[in-house]
C-alpha positions in Angstrom: 0.0 0.0 0.0 1.5 3.2 -1.3 1.7 5.9 1.4 -0.7 8.9 1.4 0.7 12.2 0.3 -0.7 14.9 2.4 -1.2 18.2 0.3 -0.4 21.4 2.1 -3.6 23.4 3.0 -4.3 26.9 1.6 -3.9 29.9 3.7 -7.2 31.4 4.8 -5.8 34.8 3.5 -4.2 34.4 0.0 -0.7 35.9 -0.4 0.0 38.6 -2.7 2.2 37.6 -5.7 5.7 38.6 -5.0 5.8 41.1 -7.6 2.9 43.1 -6.1 4.8 43.0 -2.7 7.9 44.5 -4.3 5.9 47.1 -6.2 4.3 48.2 -2.9 7.4 48.5 -1.0 9.0 50.3 -3.7 6.2 52.8 -4.0 6.1 53.4 -0.1 10.0 53.8 -0.2 9.5 56.5 -2.8 6.6 58.2 -1.2 7.2 57.9 2.3 10.0 60.3 2.8 8.1 62.8 0.5 5.1 62.4 2.8 7.3 62.8 6.0 8.8 66.0 4.5 5.6 67.5 3.2 3.2 66.8 5.9 4.8 65.4 9.2 7.9 67.3 9.7 6.2 70.7 9.0 3.6 70.3 11.4 6.0 68.9 14.0 7.9 72.1 13.6 4.8 74.2 13.8 3.9 72.5 17.1 7.4 73.0 18.6 7.4 76.8 17.5 4.0 77.3 18.9 4.8 75.5 22.2 7.9 77.5 22.6 6.1 80.7 21.8 3.2 80.3 23.8 5.2 79.2 27.0 7.3 82.4 26.8 3.8 84.2 26.5 2.2 82.4 29.5 5.1 83.1 31.6 5.1 87.0 30.9 1.2 87.0 31.3 0.2 89.4 34.1 -2.1 88.0 36.9 -5.6 89.4 37.7 -5.3 91.4 41.0 -8.5 91.7 43.0 -9.6 92.3 46.7 -11.3 89.5 48.5 -12.5 91.2 51.8 -9.3 92.5 53.3 -7.1 90.3 51.1 -5.4 91.7 48.0 -5.1 88.5 45.8 -3.3 88.1 42.5 -4.8 85.2 40.3 -3.0 83.3 37.6 -4.1 80.5 35.0 -1.4 78.7 33.1 -0.5 75.3 31.9 0.8 72.9 34.3 1.8 69.1 34.7 0.4 69.5 38.2 -3.3 70.6 37.6 -5.7 71.9 40.3 -6.3 75.0 42.3 -3.7 76.5 44.4 -3.8 79.2 47.1 -0.7 80.5 48.4 -0.8 81.9 52.2 2.5 83.2 53.1 4.4 82.8 55.5 2.2 79.7 56.3 2.2 77.8 53.3 -0.3 76.5 50.6 -3.7 75.0 50.3 -4.4 73.0 47.3 -7.3 71.3 45.7 -7.4 68.5 43.2 -10.3 69.9 41.2 -9.5 68.7 37.6 -7.2 66.5 35.4 -6.5 68.8 32.4 -3.0 70.4 32.5 -4.1 73.7 33.7 -3.4 75.1 37.1 -5.2 78.2 38.8 -3.0 79.9 41.5 -4.1 82.7 43.9 -1.4 84.5 45.7 -2.2 86.6 49.0 -0.2 89.8 48.1 -1.3 91.9 51.3 -3.8 91.9 54.2 -5.4 95.0 55.2 -5.2 94.5 58.9 -7.7 97.3 59.9 -10.3 96.0 57.4 -9.7 92.4 58.6 -10.4 93.4 62.3 -13.7 95.3 61.2 -14.7 92.4 59.0 -14.4 90.1 62.1 -16.3 92.3 64.4 -19.1 93.1 61.8 -21.7 90.4 61.0 -22.9 92.7 58.1 -19.6 92.7 56.4 -19.3 89.1 56.9 -22.5 88.3 55.1 -21.6 90.6 52.3 -18.3 89.1 51.8 -20.1 85.5 51.9 -22.3 87.0 49.1 -19.7 88.6 47.0 -16.6 86.5 47.3 -17.6 83.8 44.8 -18.3 86.3 42.1 -15.3 88.2 42.7 -13.0 85.3 42.6 -14.7 83.9 39.6 -14.3 87.2 37.6 -10.6 87.4 38.5 -10.0 83.8 37.1 -11.8 84.5 34.0 -9.6 87.8 33.6 -6.6 85.9 34.4 -7.5 83.1 31.9 -8.1 85.8 29.2 -4.7 87.3 29.9 -2.8 84.1 29.7 -4.6 83.0 26.4 -3.8 86.5 24.7 -0.1 86.3 25.9 0.2 82.8 24.9 -1.4 83.3 21.6 0.6 86.4 20.9 3.8 84.6 21.9 3.1 81.9 19.6 2.3 84.0 16.7 5.3 86.2 17.2 7.6 83.1 17.3 6.0 81.9 14.0 6.7 85.2 12.3 10.3 85.1 13.6 11.0 81.6 12.5 8.7 81.2 9.2 8.3 84.8 8.0 5.1 83.9 6.0 1.4 84.3 6.5 0.4 80.6 6.0 2.8 79.0 8.7 2.0 81.9 10.9 -1.8 81.1 10.7 -1.2 77.3 11.0 0.7 77.9 14.1 -2.2 80.0 15.5 -4.7 77.4 14.5 -2.5 74.6 16.4 -2.4 76.8 19.4 -6.0 77.4 19.4 -6.8 73.6 19.1 -4.6 72.7 22.0 -6.2 75.6 24.2 -9.7 74.4 23.2 -8.9 70.9 24.1 -7.4 71.9 27.4 -10.4 73.9 28.2 -12.7 71.0 27.3 -10.8 68.7 29.3 -11.0 71.1 32.4 -14.8 71.3 32.0 -15.3 67.5 31.6 -13.1 66.5 34.7 -13.9 69.5 36.9 -15.1 68.1 40.4 -16.6 70.9 42.7 -16.7 68.3 45.5 -12.9 68.4 45.6 -13.1 72.0 46.8 -14.5 70.4 50.1 -11.2 68.5 50.5 -8.4 70.9 50.8 -4.7 69.8 51.5 -2.8 72.2 53.7 0.9 72.4 53.5 3.1 74.9 55.4 6.7 75.5 55.7 7.8 76.4 59.1 11.1 78.0 58.3 11.4 79.8 61.6 11.4 76.6 63.6 14.1 76.7 66.1 15.1 73.0 65.3 16.0 74.0 61.9 18.3 76.7 63.1 19.9 74.3 65.7 20.7 71.5 63.1 24.2 71.4 64.4 23.2 70.2 67.9 23.1 66.7 69.0 19.9 64.5 69.1 18.8 65.4 72.5 19.3 69.1 72.0 17.5 69.1 68.7 14.6 67.1 70.2 14.2 69.8 73.2 14.6 72.6 70.7 12.0 71.1 68.3 9.7 70.4 71.0 9.8 74.0 72.5 9.1 75.5 69.2 6.6 72.9 67.8 3.9 73.9 70.4 3.7 77.7 69.2 4.1 76.9 65.5 1.5 73.9 65.5 -0.9 76.1 67.5 -0.7 78.8 64.9 -1.0 76.7 61.8 -3.7 74.7 63.5 -5.7 78.0 64.2 -5.8 78.8 60.6 -7.0 75.4 59.5 -9.6 75.3 62.3 -11.0 78.7 60.9 -11.2 77.0 57.4 -12.6 73.8 59.0 -15.7 75.6 60.3 -17.0 76.4 56.8 -20.1 74.5 56.0 -18.5 71.7 54.3 -20.2 68.7 56.0 -23.8 67.6 56.4 -26.8 67.9 54.1 -26.4 71.3 52.2 -29.8 71.3 51.0 -31.4 71.2 54.4 -29.2 74.3 55.5 -26.9 72.3 57.9 -24.0 74.3 58.9 -21.7 71.4 58.7 -18.9 71.5 61.4 -20.4 72.8 64.8 -22.8 71.4 67.7 -24.2 68.8 65.4 -20.8 66.9 65.1 -18.7 64.8 67.7 -14.9 65.2 67.2 -12.7 62.2 68.0 -8.7 62.4 67.9 -7.1 59.0 66.9 -3.5 58.7 68.1 -1.3 55.6 68.2 2.4 54.4 68.8 3.8 57.3 70.7 6.6 55.1 72.0 7.5 57.3 74.9 8.0 60.5 72.7 6.7 63.7 74.5 6.1 65.3 71.2 3.3 63.2 70.5 1.5 64.4 73.8 2.3 67.9 72.7 0.5 67.6 69.3 -2.2 65.9 71.1 -2.8 68.9 73.5 -2.7 71.3 70.8 -5.1 69.5 68.6 -7.6 68.9 71.5 -7.7 72.5 72.1 -7.7 74.0 68.7 -10.2 71.6 67.2 -12.5 71.2 70.2 -12.0 67.4 70.4 -14.6 65.5 72.5 -12.5 62.4 73.0 -9.3 61.1 72.3 -8.7 57.4 71.3 -5.1 55.9 71.6 -4.6 52.2 70.0 -1.7 51.4 72.1 2.2 51.0 71.9 2.3 54.2 74.4 5.4 52.8 75.7 8.2 50.7 74.4 9.2 48.1 76.8 6.2 48.1 79.2 8.2 48.6 82.4 7.4 50.5 85.5 10.2 52.9 84.7 8.1 54.3 81.9 5.0 55.1 84.1 6.0 58.9 84.4 5.5 59.3 80.6 1.8 58.3 81.1 1.3 61.1 83.7 0.3 63.3 80.8 -2.7 61.3 80.1 -4.7 63.0 83.0 -3.8 66.4 81.8 -5.5 65.9 78.3 -8.8 67.3 79.7 -11.3 65.2 77.6 -12.1 61.3 77.8 -9.3 59.2 77.0 -10.0 55.7 75.6 -6.9 53.3 75.4 -6.2 49.6 74.2 -2.9 47.8 74.8 -0.3 47.6 72.1 2.2 44.7 71.7 4.8 47.0 73.3 2.5 47.7 76.6 2.4 45.3 79.4 -0.3 44.4 81.6 1.5 46.7 84.2 1.5 49.5 81.7 -2.4 48.9 81.1 -2.8 49.2 85.1 -0.9 52.6 85.1 -3.0 53.9 82.2 -6.1 53.2 84.0 -4.7 54.8 87.1 -4.4 58.1 85.0 -8.2 58.1 84.6 -8.2 56.7 81.1 -11.0 54.2 79.8 -9.2 51.0 79.2 -10.9 48.4 77.0 -10.0 44.9 76.7 -11.6 41.5 76.1 -14.5 43.0 74.1 -15.3 45.6 76.8 -17.6 48.4 75.5 -18.1 52.0 76.8 -20.3 55.1 75.8 -18.2 58.4 75.2 -19.3 61.5 73.7 -22.4 59.8 72.5 -20.5 57.1 70.7 -20.3 53.5 71.7 -16.7 51.9 71.5 -15.6 48.4 72.1 -11.8 47.4 72.4 -9.5 44.4 72.6 -5.8 44.7 73.8 -3.1 43.1 71.8 -2.9 39.4 72.8 0.8 39.3 72.5 3.6 41.2 74.4 6.6 41.7 72.0 8.5 44.9 72.9 11.4 43.8 70.4 9.1 44.0 67.5 9.1 46.7 65.0 5.5 46.9 63.8 5.4 44.3 61.1 2.0 42.9 60.0 1.2 39.5 61.5 1.2 36.4 59.3 0.9 32.6 59.7 0.3 31.7 63.4 0.8 35.1 64.7 -2.1 36.3 62.5 -4.3 33.5 63.8 -3.6 34.7 67.5 -4.8 38.1 66.3 -7.8 36.7 64.7 -8.7 34.7 67.8 -8.5 37.9 70.0 -10.7 39.6 67.4 -13.3 36.9 67.7 -13.7 37.7 71.4 -14.0 41.4 70.4 -16.8 40.4 67.9 -18.6 38.5 70.4 -18.5 41.6 72.8 -19.8 43.7 70.1 -22.6 41.1 69.3 -23.6 41.1 73.0 -23.9 44.8 73.1 -25.7 45.0 69.8 -28.2 42.4 70.9 -29.0 44.4 74.1 -29.1 47.8 72.4 -30.6 47.3 69.0 -31.3 51.0 68.7 -27.6 52.0 69.7 -25.0 49.6 68.1 -21.2 49.8 68.7 -20.0 52.6 66.2 -16.0 52.0 66.6 -13.9 49.0 67.4 -10.5 49.6 68.8 -7.5 47.1 68.2 -3.8 47.5 67.9 -2.7 45.2 65.2 -4.8 45.4 62.1 -4.0 41.8 61.4 -6.9 39.0 61.5 -9.8 41.4 61.3 -12.2 38.9 59.5 -14.3 38.5 62.7 -15.1 42.3 62.8 -16.1 42.6 59.0 -19.7 43.5 58.8 -19.9 43.6 62.6 -18.9 47.2 63.0 -18.7 50.2 60.6 -15.3 51.5 61.7 -12.1 49.8 63.1 -9.4 51.8 64.4 -5.7 50.6 64.7 -1.9 51.4 64.7 1.0 49.2 65.0 2.5 49.5 61.3 3.8 53.0 61.7 2.4 53.7 58.2 -1.2 55.3 57.9 -3.8 53.6 55.7 -7.5 53.8 55.1 -9.4 50.6 53.4 -13.0 49.8 53.0 -14.0 46.3 53.1 -16.7 44.9 51.0 -18.6 44.1 54.1 -18.9 47.8 54.9 -16.4 48.0 57.6 -13.8 50.8 57.3 -10.4 50.2 58.7 -8.4 53.3 59.5 -4.7 52.4 60.7 -2.9 55.6 62.1 0.8 56.1 61.6 2.8 56.9 64.6 1.9 60.1 66.8 5.2 59.6 68.2 7.3 59.2 65.1 8.1 55.8 66.1 9.7 57.4 69.3 12.2 55.5 71.4 12.5 52.4 69.5 15.4 50.9 67.5 13.9 51.9 64.2 12.9 55.3 65.3 16.3 56.1 66.7 18.1 54.6 63.6 16.1 56.8 61.4 16.5 59.9 63.8 20.2 59.1 63.5 20.1 58.9 59.6 18.4 62.2 59.5 15.1 60.9 58.1 12.6 60.5 61.1 9.2 59.4 60.8 6.7 62.3 61.1 4.2 62.5 63.6 0.7 61.7 62.5 -2.9 61.8 64.2 -6.4 61.9 62.6 -9.4 63.9 63.5 -12.6 62.1 63.1 -16.0 64.0 62.7 -19.2 62.0 63.6 -22.8 63.0 63.1 -24.3 63.8 66.7 -27.9 63.9 65.9 -30.6 63.0 63.2 -30.0 60.1 60.8 -26.3 60.7 60.6 -25.8 60.2 64.4 -22.8 57.9 65.1 -21.8 57.9 61.3 -18.4 59.1 60.3 -18.9 62.1 58.1 -15.3 63.4 57.5 -11.8 62.9 58.8 -8.5 65.1 58.8 -5.2 63.7 58.6 -2.8 65.7 60.5 1.1 65.2 59.6 3.7 67.0 61.2 7.5 66.6 59.9 9.9 65.0 62.4 13.4 66.4 63.5 15.1 68.1 60.9 11.9 68.6 58.7 9.7 71.7 58.4 6.5 70.6 57.4 2.9 70.6 58.6 0.2 68.9 56.3 -3.6 68.5 57.1 -5.6 66.9 54.6 -9.5 66.7 54.8 -11.7 63.8 53.3 -15.4 64.1 53.2 -17.4 61.0 53.1 -20.8 60.7 51.0 -23.5 58.2 51.6 -22.0 55.9 48.9 -18.8 56.0 50.9 -20.6 54.4 54.1 -22.4 51.2 52.7 -24.7 49.2 54.8 -23.0 46.4 56.9 -23.3 42.9 55.8 -21.6 40.0 57.4 -19.6 38.1 54.9 -20.4 34.5 54.1 -17.7 32.1 55.6 -15.6 30.5 52.8 -14.3 27.5 54.7 -11.1 29.1 55.6 -10.8 30.7 59.0 -7.7 32.8 58.0 -8.8 33.7 54.3 -8.0 37.1 53.4 -10.7 39.7 52.3 -10.6 42.4 49.9 -10.3 45.1 52.5 -7.8 43.5 54.7 -4.5 45.4 55.7 -1.2 43.5 54.5 1.2 46.4 54.4 4.2 46.9 56.9 6.0 49.6 58.4 9.1 48.7 56.6 
C-alpha cells in the first residue's frame, strides 16, 4: 500500500504575488520620505514653535489682581503638569485642591492684608454676610480675567515666534490654529473633569522656616529634640488655628437642608497611636484637642516601648488631656502599663469590653501578645491566627452589646494590630488600629472601614525610630481627627476626617488633609459568608508593613 501524500492546506488569506509586494514596497519607499517631508515634519515644527512661543507668553502673562475682603489677591491661570487650584498663604504655606485633570493650574497668591479692614470684618456680621455673598463672584471674575490674559499672551507669543521663524502668513496662521486647538482641548478637558466636590477636601501644607530645630541643626539629637519640642507647640498652634477657621466652613452635612456642617451637630474624636515614649506626641495631642474642640481621644496602643514601671512617668500626661481618653493595649505595652494607664483616669478597653463616650459606643481588645522587641510588622501565619482569635472575642463583645441595644449599636472597634480582622467585618462600621507606623484607610466589601494610624510619636524611642533619627530621616508625627454625626439620621456615622502630619526632627512641614464621606462611601454592613477558611483574606484587609 503506497503512502498517502498530504497536500499543504491553503492559507485562509491568500498571499499577494511577490511582484505585487515588491511594487508596494518600492512605492512606499519613494512616497514615505516625501510624505514625511511635506506633512509630518512641517506640522511637528509648527507645534514646537507654537509650544515655545506660547510658553514664553504664558510666563510673561500678568495676573488678575482683586480684593477678596481685606485680602489683595493675584490670580493666575497657566499650563501645568500639576493641575488643580492652589492658594498661597505666606508665610504659612499653601492650600491645594485636586479639582480637575487637564494640564491647567489656577493659582491665587495673597499679596497683602489690610489688617484694619480684617479687624472690622471680624467684628461686623454685616460685612461677613456681604463677603459671603460677593466673594464667589469676585474670585470667578478674577479667574476669567486671568485666563483671558494668559490666553492672549500665549497666543501672541506663539504668533510672534511663528513670524520670526517662518516669515510667512501661511505658517503663521497654521501655528495660531494649532495653539487654538490645544487650548480648546485643554479647556474642554478642564470642564469635563472638573469636580466641585474637591473644593471640600483641601490639602494644607506649610513650611515652618523659623522653627528653632532648623536653626539648631548642628546640635546633638537630644538638644535638637528639646529645641524642636519647644518651638513646635507655638508653631503647630498657629497653623492649627488657621486650619480650624477653614474647618468651620459649611462643608459637612446635608447642604440642602441648611446644615452648617461642623459645629454643635458634630462629635470630634482624635485618633492617636504608637507614641513610643515621645513627649512630642502628647504635645501635638494637647494642641489638637484645644484647637479643634476635640470631644474624646482614642489611643490604639504602644504608648510605651518596653512596658516597664520606669516608663510610668511618661503616662502622667494622660490625666492632663482634659477630655475622655480611651485606650487599648499594644504589643509594646505590658499588663502593668495597662494598670498604670487606668490609674491616670483613662478608659481601658480589653476582652471585648464596651463604653459610651461623647455619644459614641466603642468596643476594644488589647493586643494578645507582648513583643517589645518587634518593629510593627504585619502578623502572618500563626501570629495572625492569634490576632484573629482575639478579634473573635472582640466580635462576641460587640454582638452582645448590639443584641441588648438594637437602637444604639457599637460605632467603633479599637485594636492595635490590624491583622486577622475577619471576625469584625460586617459587625462594626469602623475599626481603628495602629502598629504598622504607616497610615492607611481601606473599606472592606462588608461595609467595615479600617483606619490605621501612623505613629503619633514618630516611632519614638524604638530601635527603628532612633536609627531613622540618626540617619536624619525620622518618621513624621501623625494623628487623625474624626468627625461623627451627633443627631438625626447621621448620628454615630463618620462624616469626614482630617489627617494631620507634622514633619519629624530636621523637617519643617505641617500637612493637614480633609476627606469628606458621602452616603456612597458608607455602605450598609453585611456579615460576609464564611468561605471555609478561618484565615482567608478579604478585599479590605490590611497587609502592608511599616518597613
